[in-house]
N, C-alpha and C positions, 0 to 999 in steps of 0.2 A: 503370471499372477492372476488368480481368479478375482474378477471384479466384485466388490462387496455390494450387497443390496440392502435397502432400508429395512425390509421385513426381517432379513437374516440377522442384521445387527441388533434390531430391537428384540429379537428372540433371545439373543445372548444376554441382554439386560434383564429380561424376564427371569432368567435362571437365577438371578440374584434373589428373587423373592422366595426361593425354596429354602434359604438359610435364615435362621432367626437373627443372626448377627449382622445382617446386611442392612443396616440403617443408612438412610441417605437423605438428600435434600427434600424429597417428596414428603417425608415425615413431618416437615415443618410447613407444609402448604397451608395457606390461610384462606384460599378461595379465589375464584376467578376475578371478582370485583374487588375484594378486600386487599389483594396484593397488587392492584393496578397502579400504574404511574403514567403520566403524560407530561412530556417536556417539549420545549420549543427552543431551538437554537437559531439565533439571528447571526448572520455573517455578511459583512460587507468587504468587498475586495476592489483594489485598484492595482493595475500592473502596467508598467511601460517597459517595452523591450526595444532597445536601440541597437540596430544591426551595424557592425563596424567592419572596416577593412575589406570592402567589396561584397560582404554578405548581404542578402536581401531575402524577402519572402513574397509569396503570392497572397494577396488579400482575399477575403471571403467574397468580395465583389468581382474577383477575377483579375484585377489589376496586378501586374507583375512588377518587380523591382522596387517594392516598398521597403523602407528602411526604419520606420518607427511604428511599432504595434502598440496600441492602447486598448485596454479593456477595463470596464468598471461594471459591477453588478452587485445586487443585494439578494441574498438567499435566505429562505426560511425552511427549517427542517423540523417538522412535527413528528414526534416519535411516541407511540403508545405501546406499552408492555402490560399485558394482563398478568394477574397472578395465576396460580394453578388450582384447579378444583381438587378437593380432598379425595382420598382414596388410593387404591393401589396404583392406578394410572391417572396422573394428573393431566388435565387438558387446559390449554391456554392459547392465546393469540397475540402475535406481535404485528403492528401495522405502522406504516409511515406515509407521510405526504410531504413531498419536497416541491417548493416553488421558488422561482427566481424572477427578478425584475432587472431588465437592462437599464443601466444608468448612463446612457449617452454613448455607448459603444457603436461605432459606425462600421459599415461593411468594408469601407476602404482602409480602415486601420486595424481591423481584426484579421488574424491569420486565416488561411483557407480552412484550417482545422482549428477553430477557436479554443483557447485554453479554459475559458470560464463561461462564456455565453453560448447559447445554442445557435444553430445555423439552419435556415430554411431556404434551400437553393442558394442564391447569392445574396440573400437578405439576412439580417440579424433581427429576430422577433423582439417585440417589446417585453414579452414575458414567456415563460415556459415552465413546465413542471411535470411531475409524475407521482404515482402513488402505488403502494403494494402492501402485501401482508403475508404472514406465514403462520400456519397452524403449528402448535407445538405440543408434544406429548412427553411426559416424564415418568419414568419408573426409577425409584430410588434416586441416584444422582446421575442418571443417564437421560439425556434429552434428545428427542428427534424433532427436527423442524422441517416443514414442507412448504415451499412457496417462494416468495421474493424476499431476499435477505442480504445482509452484509456478511462477509466471511473474513477470518483472520487466521492465517498460518503462512509459513515461509514460501509455499509454492502456489497458493491460491488466496490472495488477500485483497480485499476491497479497499481502494484508495479513498482517502478523505482529505487530500492535500490541495484541492482546488475550491470551487464554490459549493458544489453539492457532492455527496458521496456517490460512488458507484455501487450498484447492487447486482445480485445474481439470482437466477431462478433455478430451483432444483431442490435437493434434500441434503441435510447435514445432520449427523449424529455426533454428540459430544458426551463423553463419560468421564466422571471423576470418582467412580466407585472404588477404584484401587487407590490406596493411600499414596500420596505424593506423585501420582501419575494422572495425566490428562490424555485421553485418547480421542481421536477425531477421524471421521470418514465422511465423504460426501460425493455427490455427482450433480453437476450443473450443466444445463443445456442452453441457457439464454443469459443475456447480459444487458445492462444499461450503463453506458459511460457516464462520466461525471457531468457532462453537459447534454445528456440525452433528453429528448423531448418525450420519450415514451419508453416503456420496458419492452423486452422481448427481442433485442437485437442479437445477431449471431455473435458467438465468441470470437475474439480477435487477438492475434499475437502482435506484440508491439514492434518487433524489428523485421519480421518477414511479411507482415501484413496479411497473413493467411487467416481465413475464417475457419471455424471448426464447429462440430455438432455437439461435442460433450467434453467436459474435463472431470476426471475422477481422481480422488486422493484418499490416502490412508496414512495415519501416522500419529505421533503424539510427543509429549514432553514429560521428562522425569526429573524431579528434584531429588538428587542422589543423596545417600547417607553422608557424603562428604559435605560439610557445611558450605553454603554459598556456591555450590556447583550444580548446574542444571544441564541436561542433555536433551536434544530433540532430534527426531528423525521422521522424514515423510517420503512417501512415494506418490507420484502423480502421473497421470496419463492424459495427454491432449490427443484425443482419439484420431488415429490415422495421421498423426504428425510426429510426436515424440513422447518419450518417457523421461521423467525427471526424478532423480533420487537426491535427497537433501539430508545433510548432517550438520547440526549446529550445537554449540556449547558456549556457556557463559560461566565464568568463575570470578569471584571477587574475594580478595584477601585483605581483611581489615588490618590496619596497622595502628600504632599508637598515635596520639595527638591528632585525631580527626584526619588521619591519612589512610589511603587504601590503594591497592593495585587491582585492576580488573582486566580481563581478557575476553574478547568476543570472537568466536570462530564461526564462519559460514562456508559450507562446501556444497556445490551443486554439480551433478553429473547428468548430462542430457544426451539421449541417443534416439535416432529416428525409429519409428515403429509403423506397422501397418502399411498403408499406401504412401507414407512419407511425403505428404503434400507440401511440406516445407523443405523438401530435398534431403540430401544426406546430412546428418547432424551427428557429431561426436565431440562434445565440449565438456571440459572439466573446469569449473570456475570457483575460486575460493577467495576469501578475505579474512584477515586477522587484524583486529584493532586492540592495542594495549593502551590503557589509560592509568594515569597517576593522579589521584585526588588529594589535595591538601588544603584544609580549610574551605574557603569559598571557591578555590581554584580547581580546575580539572584540565590536564594536559594529555592529549592523545596522539598516538602515532599508529598509522595503519598501512597495510600493504594488501594489494589485490592483484590477482593474475587470472587471465583467461587462456586456457590451453585448448585451441581448436581453430578451425578455418573459418568459422562463422561467429557472429556476436553471441553472447549469452542472451537468450530470448525467453520471454515469459508471457503468460496470459493473465489478464487483469493488471491494472496500472500499478497496484501496490505489491505485486508478487516478486519483489526483488529486495531481499534483506541483506544485500552486500553492503559493507561499510563504506565503500567509496562510491556508492550511488548517490550523487549529490543533487543540488537544486536544478542545474541546467544540463548536466550530463551524467550518464550512468557509469562511464569509464569501463564499458563492457565490450569493447571492440575485439575483433579477431586477433588473438595472440597478444593482447594488450597487457602491459604491466603498469600498475599505478601505485603511488604512495600518497599518503595524506598526513598533514599535520594540523591538529585542531586545538583550540583553547576555549574553555567556557568559564564564565565568571558569574557566580551568584552574588548580585549586588544588594541582596536583601539586608545584610548586616552592615553594609557600607553606606548605602543611600536610603533605600526604602524597601520594605518587604514586597515580594512579588516581582521585582525587577531583575532581569538576567540579560546576559549578552554572550555572544560567541562568535568566533571567527575560525575559518578553515581554509586551507590551501591544499589543492589536490593536483597532482601532475601525472599524466599518463604518456607512455611512449611504446614503441614497438608494434603499433597497429599495422597489420598486414592484410589488406583487402584483395590481394591478387587471386586468392583461391576461394573466395566466396562462392557457394553454390549458386545456380542460376536464379533461384527464388529470391535470395537475399540480394544478389547483385542487381536484379531488375527492380526490386522494390526500393532499395536504398540509393542506388546509383553511385556507390563508393568504388573507387579504383586506387591502385597504387599501394606502395609500401612505405615504411618509415613514417607512419602517421603519429603525430604527437599533439598534445593539447594540455591546457591547464585551466583550473577554475579557482576563483577566490570568492568566498561567501562570508557575508556578515549578517548577523541576526541580532535584533534587540527586541525583547518581549517584556511586557508589563501586564500583570494580572491583579486586579483590585482584590484585596484580601478581606475586606469587611465593609459593612454599611449597605445602603440600598443598592449600590452598584456592584456588590460582591459577585465575582465571577467574570466581570467584564475584562476582556483581554485585548491588548493592542500590540501589534507586531509589525516590525519593519524589517524587510529583507533587501539586501543589496548584493548582487552577484555579477561577476565578470567571467566570461568564458572566451578563451583565445585558442585558435587551432590552426593547423596547416591544412593544405588541400587534401592530402592523402588520408587524413583522419575522417574528413567528410562532413562534420557538423558545422554549425554557424558560429561566427564571432558575435557575441551579444553582451550588452550591458543591461542589467535588469534592476528595476526598482519595483518593489511590491509592498503595498500597505494592506493590512488586514485588521478588522475589528470584529470581535465576537461577543455575544451576550446570551448566556443560557438562562432560560426561565423555566422553573418547575411549576407547572400548572396545578398538578396534584400528584401526590405519591403516598 
């Protein structure tokens, strides 16, 4: 497949200008300054991981055999989005500045790879941060961004599930000029993890640990003529490592009396390419989640399967849209089959608006690590067959709906993961507290 380039894709958007009927978002441009917004998101996190049944971790200080990890930090995320200049080609700028303060996290209690705070050798710094920006150009409803940014799609998605978001450096083009269709393409060559102290790190795969020079993707989503049915498909290439094809679909069937059925399908196919720096790869991984909603209740049942001798692997922390990718485990081991039962309750009508709760139980089995290729075997250190594990997750969330504190959210997560030796991961009890407060400085 020929790799798309930014100039080539932008020229396709420019073809739209030859037709009088090609009205788009650029027609409503209000100006660079007039359409600007500046927001600040405050986030505070505390997490405690208690390792159980002989599991332990190596601390950031180098001490081995630790059994309780604690991290606490406060993050600030300042995001600026300009409007677009008027005219055929609109010009704009997106910029961000992320900063974090360590709230007492010690090097002896943080893991060697901390989950929230940064690491400087064997020390945990008192503060860290980074900043970046992206130039954006728009023709009709097609936008090209160049620089440091966050991405969102099933095969290259920036995670925002920890203290600070991860970002990527490269280009991305997004077009909604075709009715009910959103198209995307991009190429990224550098990365900043969620606790990175600076931008510009090499791309990294999560389960092989291999660095890469570039990740390219092309795909899109379609809201079909069938009501409540959407389909998406993407192709991605981790240069000299593997290609990934993705197919996803979501369908919701409304029923009487505030009831509905919904189905979510995700399928990934990965195969090694080029120099195959992650070794031989041939995996097909899929998940299907069916949900039944009735009043404030929602009950879901999911199944997930990995067909292949290696785990399902991905670049960027958020590039896994499988339904059984949970809080403590992705349930993506070689040959693994897993199922999930979940229940969510909107407590807004029963107790107070903005309050919700959920619980999920996921169980995986059939993990076979005997045929991992050498790259995965050396990085993960997993061996044996008959791997199995389970995870139980509880979440309670409250968001203030009105008043001076509107938007303030409080969240409690409690998770338990239990595994056998052949599966390879750790036995952990998790408690996580999170508070967020968004502030609109201007818009």
